[in-house]
C-alpha positions in Angstrom: 112.7 85.8 108.8 115.1 87.3 111.3 115.3 91.1 111.5 111.9 91.8 109.9 109.2 93.2 112.2 106.1 91.1 112.7 102.8 93.0 112.2 99.4 92.0 113.4 96.3 92.3 111.3 95.4 95.8 112.6 98.9 97.1 111.7 98.8 95.5 108.3 95.4 97.2 107.6 96.8 100.5 108.8 99.8 100.2 106.5 97.6 99.3 103.6 95.4 102.3 104.2 98.4 104.6 104.4 99.8 103.2 101.1 96.4 103.6 99.4 96.2 107.2 100.6 99.7 107.9 99.3 98.9 106.4 95.9 95.6 108.3 95.7 97.4 111.5 96.6 100.1 110.9 94.0 97.5 110.2 91.3 95.6 113.3 92.1 98.7 115.5 92.1 99.9 113.9 88.8 96.5 114.4 87.2 96.3 118.0 88.3 99.8 119.0 87.2 99.6 117.3 83.8 96.1 118.7 83.2 97.2 122.2 83.9 100.4 121.8 81.8 98.9 120.0 78.8 95.3 121.0 78.3 94.2 124.6 77.7 91.5 126.0 80.0 89.0 126.5 77.2 88.1 123.2 75.5 87.5 123.5 71.7 86.6 119.8 71.2 85.5 116.9 73.3 88.5 114.8 72.3 92.2 115.3 73.1 94.3 116.6 70.3 97.4 114.7 69.3 99.6 117.4 70.9 97.6 117.2 74.2 97.8 113.4 74.2 101.6 113.4 73.6 102.0 116.0 76.3 100.0 114.1 78.8 101.9 110.8 78.0 105.3 112.5 78.5 104.1 114.4 81.6 102.9 111.2 83.3 106.0 109.3 82.3 108.2 112.0 83.8 106.1 112.3 86.9 106.3 108.5 87.5 110.0 108.4 86.8 110.7 111.1 89.4 108.5 109.4 91.9 110.4 106.1 91.4 113.8 107.9 91.7 112.6 109.6 94.9 111.4 106.3 96.3 114.8 104.7 95.6 116.7 107.5 97.1 114.6 107.5 100.3 115.1 103.7 100.5 118.9 104.2 100.2 118.8 106.8 103.0 116.7 104.6 105.2 119.1 101.7 104.7 122.1 103.9 105.4 120.5 105.2 108.6 119.7 101.7 109.7 123.3 100.6 109.2 124.5 103.6 111.3 122.1 102.7 114.1 123.3 99.0 114.1 127.0 99.9 114.4 128.3 99.7 117.9 129.8 102.9 119.4 133.6 102.9 119.5 134.0 105.1 122.6 
């Protein structure tokens, strides 16, 4: 495939590790934010109430939606910057 960089095994492993760290970080942030938002600090029962469950579902859905939107926007910016770099200078 022309134009795509070729990676060796070490580089692929590094990219996989970075992606795993990013996903783990996102999961921990999402869990922390939604827990603080939806579950009161003093537990009254061992089970989630219906309100807490709905809150967590909505919180996680919103968090993942925003992460997806950010990823798409960053990808657009990256593609636009790549096109600018590829254009020859007209001076």
